C-alpha positions as CSV (number, residue, x, y, z in Angstrom):
1,E,0.0,0.0,0.0
2,R,2.7,2.5,1.0
3,W,4.8,1.5,-2.1
4,K,1.8,2.3,-4.4
5,I,1.4,5.7,-2.9
6,M,5.1,6.4,-3.5
7,E,4.8,5.2,-7.1
8,L,1.7,7.5,-7.6
9,A,3.6,10.4,-6.1
10,Y,6.6,9.9,-8.4
11,E,4.3,9.6,-11.4
12,I,2.4,12.8,-10.6
13,T,5.7,14.6,-9.8
14,G,7.1,13.5,-13.2
15,D,3.9,14.7,-14.9
16,V,4.0,18.1,-13.2
17,L,7.7,18.5,-14.2
18,D,6.7,17.6,-17.8
19,A,3.9,20.1,-17.8
20,I,6.1,22.9,-16.5
21,V,8.9,22.2,-19.0
22,L,6.4,21.9,-21.8
23,V,5.0,25.3,-21.1
24,F,8.5,26.7,-20.9
25,L,9.4,25.2,-24.3
26,Y,6.2,26.4,-25.9
27,D,6.8,29.9,-24.5
28,I,10.2,29.9,-26.2
29,L,9.2,28.4,-29.5
30,M,5.7,29.9,-30.0
31,G,5.8,33.1,-28.0
32,R,3.8,34.1,-24.9
33,Q,0.5,34.8,-26.6
34,Y,-2.0,32.6,-24.9
35,R,-5.6,31.9,-25.8
36,I,-6.5,31.6,-22.1
37,K,-5.5,33.7,-19.1
38,K,-2.0,32.9,-18.0
39,V,-3.1,32.0,-14.5
40,F,-5.0,29.0,-16.0
41,L,-2.2,27.8,-18.3
42,F,-0.2,25.7,-15.8
43,P,-3.3,24.1,-14.2
44,V,-4.6,23.1,-17.6
45,F,-1.3,21.7,-18.7
46,I,-0.7,19.8,-15.5
47,G,-4.3,18.5,-15.4
48,V,-4.1,17.2,-19.0
49,V,-0.7,15.6,-18.6
50,V,-1.6,13.9,-15.4
51,A,-5.0,12.6,-16.7
52,V,-3.5,11.4,-20.0
53,N,-0.6,9.6,-18.3
54,F,-3.0,7.6,-16.2
55,G,-5.1,6.8,-19.2
56,I,-2.2,5.8,-21.3
57,G,-1.1,3.4,-18.7
58,Y,-3.7,1.0,-20.2
59,I,-2.1,1.0,-23.6
60,S,0.5,-1.7,-24.1
61,N,1.7,-0.8,-27.6
62,P,4.7,1.7,-27.3
63,F,4.0,3.1,-30.7
64,L,0.4,3.9,-29.8
65,V,1.6,5.5,-26.5
66,L,4.1,7.7,-28.5
67,C,1.3,8.7,-31.0
68,S,-1.1,9.4,-28.2
69,W,1.3,11.7,-26.4
70,Q,2.0,13.5,-29.8
71,V,-1.7,14.2,-30.2
72,V,-1.9,15.5,-26.6
73,F,1.2,17.7,-27.1
74,F,-0.2,19.1,-30.4
75,G,-3.6,19.7,-28.8
76,L,-2.0,21.7,-26.0
77,T,-0.4,24.0,-28.6
78,F,-3.8,25.4,-29.4
79,L,-3.7,27.2,-26.1
80,Y,-1.2,29.5,-27.8
81,Q,-1.7,32.0,-30.7
82,S,0.8,30.9,-33.3
83,K,1.1,29.5,-36.8
84,V,0.3,25.8,-37.4
85,I,3.9,25.0,-38.4
86,E,5.1,26.4,-35.1
87,K,2.6,24.2,-33.3
88,I,3.6,21.1,-35.1
89,I,7.4,21.7,-34.6
90,S,7.0,22.6,-31.0
91,S,4.9,19.5,-30.1
92,V,7.1,17.2,-32.0
93,A,10.2,18.7,-30.5
94,F,9.0,18.0,-26.9
95,N,8.0,14.4,-27.7
96,I,11.3,13.7,-29.4
97,M,13.3,15.3,-26.5
98,G,11.4,13.1,-24.1
99,V,12.1,9.9,-26.1
100,A,15.7,10.9,-26.6
101,A,16.2,11.6,-22.8
102,E,14.8,8.2,-21.9
103,M,17.0,6.5,-24.4
104,I,20.1,8.4,-23.2
105,V,19.4,7.3,-19.6
106,V,18.8,3.7,-20.6
107,S,22.0,3.6,-22.8
108,M,24.0,5.2,-20.0
109,F,22.9,2.5,-17.6
110,S,23.4,-0.2,-20.3
111,F,27.0,0.9,-21.1
112,L,27.8,1.1,-17.4
113,G,26.8,-2.5,-17.1
114,E,24.0,-1.6,-14.8
115,E,21.1,-3.1,-16.8
116,Q,19.3,-4.2,-13.7
117,L,19.2,-0.7,-12.3
118,V,17.0,0.5,-15.1
119,N,14.3,-2.0,-14.3
120,E,14.7,-1.8,-10.5
121,Y,14.9,2.0,-10.3
122,Y,12.4,3.0,-13.0
123,Y,11.6,6.2,-11.2
124,V,15.2,7.2,-10.8
125,E,15.5,6.8,-14.6
126,L,12.3,8.7,-15.1
127,M,13.5,11.7,-13.1
128,I,17.0,11.7,-14.7
129,S,15.3,11.8,-18.1
130,K,13.1,14.7,-17.1
131,L,16.2,16.5,-15.9
132,I,17.8,15.9,-19.3
133,V,14.7,17.3,-21.1
134,F,14.9,20.4,-18.8
135,V,18.5,20.9,-19.6
136,L,17.8,20.6,-23.3
137,V,15.0,23.2,-23.1
138,V,17.3,25.6,-21.1
139,I,20.0,25.2,-23.8
140,I,17.4,25.8,-26.5
141,S,16.2,28.9,-24.6
142,L,19.7,30.3,-24.4
143,V,20.5,29.7,-28.0
144,Y,17.1,30.8,-29.3
145,K,17.1,34.1,-27.3
146,R,20.5,35.0,-28.5
147,K,19.9,34.2,-32.1
148,R,16.5,35.7,-32.2
149,S,17.8,39.1,-31.4
150,L,20.4,38.8,-34.2
151,S,18.1,38.0,-37.2
152,S,14.7,38.2,-38.8
153,G,11.7,36.0,-38.3
154,K,12.9,33.6,-40.9
155,Y,15.5,32.4,-38.4
156,R,12.7,31.0,-36.2
157,Y,11.8,28.4,-38.9
158,F,15.4,27.6,-39.6
159,F,16.1,27.2,-35.9
160,L,13.0,25.0,-35.2
161,S,13.8,22.8,-38.2
162,S,17.4,22.4,-37.2
163,L,16.2,21.5,-33.7
164,I,14.1,18.7,-34.9
165,I,16.8,17.4,-37.2
166,S,19.4,17.5,-34.4
167,I,17.1,15.7,-32.0
168,L,16.2,13.0,-34.6
169,E,19.9,12.5,-35.1
170,L,20.4,12.1,-31.4
171,V,17.6,9.5,-31.2
172,A,19.0,7.6,-34.2
173,I,22.5,7.5,-32.7
174,T,21.2,6.3,-29.4
175,Y,19.0,3.7,-31.1
176,I,22.0,2.4,-33.0
177,M,24.0,2.2,-29.8
178,L,21.2,0.3,-28.1
179,K,20.7,-2.0,-31.1
180,A,24.4,-2.9,-30.9
181,T,24.1,-4.0,-27.3
182,D,20.9,-5.9,-28.0
183,E,19.4,-4.7,-24.8
184,F,16.4,-2.5,-23.8
185,I,15.0,-2.4,-27.3
């Protein structure tokens, strides 16, 4: 009973962190023009992410889980006033960063020879991956703010596209590394 409460607390904490980082990323990539009052933004994001995470727990196919989260992340972009291409890129970027962060953590444990730790300490892996996503978003924020002041609006699309390509490359490299070890695929 006590262990279930701890697991629930970790899941909710992870969801809250995801929602906060998601708002931060969307603010960077789409601007801070909201369709709802700002005071409601965080509660809506947190509520949606927590509710969907519990609902997705009943889906066993990882591809469907990834697609479901993509739909959710894209749906949340409609709380912002921005162009559709910005909505698509922003939602895909967050989803890919999450997958990349989890793959990085799993491969770190795998290459350290600590395969059992990934399964035994799922919530440690979860929090480390959330930290990696946060660090990636902070880096994006610093780069984006610096470059945005130096160029025109065309840079936004170039930056967003290069972000997606870079993250896809990171995921591909990590996948190849995992495939080579034949573990955690």
